[in-house]
C-alpha positions, -999 to 999 in steps of 0.1 A, spaced: -590 -359 -685 -560 -378 -699 -546 -345 -713 -548 -328 -678 -532 -358 -662 -504 -357 -687 -498 -320 -682 -498 -326 -644 -472 -354 -648 -450 -332 -670 -451 -303 -644 -443 -328 -616 -414 -342 -636 -400 -307 -643 -403 -297 -606 -385 -329 -596 -357 -323 -621 -353 -287 -609 -352 -298 -572 -327 -326 -579 -307 -302 -601 -306 -276 -573 -295 -301 -547 -269 -315 -570 -254 -280 -577 -255 -271 -540 -238 -304 -531 -211 -301 -557 -205 -264 -550 -205 -266 -512 -167 -267 -511 -167 -233 -529 -193 -219 -505 -172 -226 -474 -150 -199 -459 -114 -208 -464 -86 -189 -450 -61 -180 -476 -31 -204 -475 5 -195 -481 33 -218 -488 51 -207 -457 32 -227 -431 1 -248 -428 -9 -237 -393 -40 -216 -398 -62 -224 -369 -58 -225 -331 -80 -235 -302 -79 -219 -268 -104 -233 -242 -121 -251 -271 -126 -218 -288 -115 -221 -325 -100 -191 -342 -83 -183 -375 -49 -168 -374 -25 -150 -397 10 -165 -391 40 -142 -387 72 -162 -388 96 -141 -408 115 -111 -394 95 -87 -416 61 -103 -407 70 -103 -370 81 -66 -372 49 -56 -391 24 -77 -371 -10 -62 -372 3 -26 -378 -17 -7 -404 -48 -29 -403 -80 -11 -397 -98 -40 -380 -95 -76 -369 -126 -98 -373 -140 -116 -343 -124 -150 -339 -93 -140 -358 -59 -130 -347 -22 -131 -355 1 -159 -343 38 -150 -340 61 -179 -343 97 -175 -330 128 -196 -334 136 -200 -297 123 -193 -262 129 -156 -252 112 -126 -236 96 -113 -268 84 -77 -264 53 -65 -284 44 -29 -292 16 -10 -307 34 9 -335 9 19 -362 -20 0 -346 -55 12 -352 -74 -8 -325 -67 -22 -290 -57 -58 -286 -50 -85 -260 -15 -101 -262 -11 -137 -252 23 -153 -247 27 -191 -250 56 -214 -241 71 -244 -259 45 -267 -242 17 -246 -258 7 -233 -224 -3 -197 -219 23 -180 -196 12 -144 -197 -16 -121 -210 -18 -84 -214 -54 -73 -219 -69 -41 -234 -35 -28 -248 -44 5 -263 -31 17 -297 -19 50 -281 6 30 -260 28 26 -290 59 39 -271 57 11 -245 70 -24 -251 51 -52 -234 71 -82 -222 60 -116 -208 69 -127 -172 85 -159 -187 102 -168 -219 78 -175 -248 80 -193 -281 46 -180 -295 26 -148 -292 -11 -144 -302 -26 -110 -307 -64 -108 -307 -91 -81 -303 -92 -64 -269 -116 -82 -246 -113 -116 -264 -94 -131 -235 -119 -120 -209 -149 -129 -231 -136 -164 -236 -123 -169 -201 -87 -173 -213 -62 -174 -185 -26 -182 -176 -20 -220 -176 -46 -227 -204 -34 -249 -232 -34 -239 -269 -39 -263 -297 -23 -255 -331 -45 -270 -358 -31 -280 -391 -54 -271 -421 
């Protein structure tokens, strides 16, 4: 009887050690399990909120990045986009050169307020340049339908989140 009790205690002890070990590993490794957007040394802006809807963005703030934009990409994940950051307010035109999917284009002023939206811009409209109705400082490109799905409209505020 004592021998059976002893084996039972050993098995219970081993199970407890395994459980504690598993929780410890998960706790210590949870930082590695989280999705993290790749960071660059160019800027720390990686997330934005529109209507309390968080999304990850690639930042285009150099001439080359702005010119390239989303061109050549095959897809854009849900909840992701590209944020274009310009040096001054202006009527920045956007086009669909080498695009493989339709997008919504959202122009934002210096007060982080949406001033214009073009929805469902098709990739085959590459010869057309789309301009905002007012001067903008930022432009966000997202998957077509994102604006309607999330009730994004002119006048909404955008929050740039520092990560």
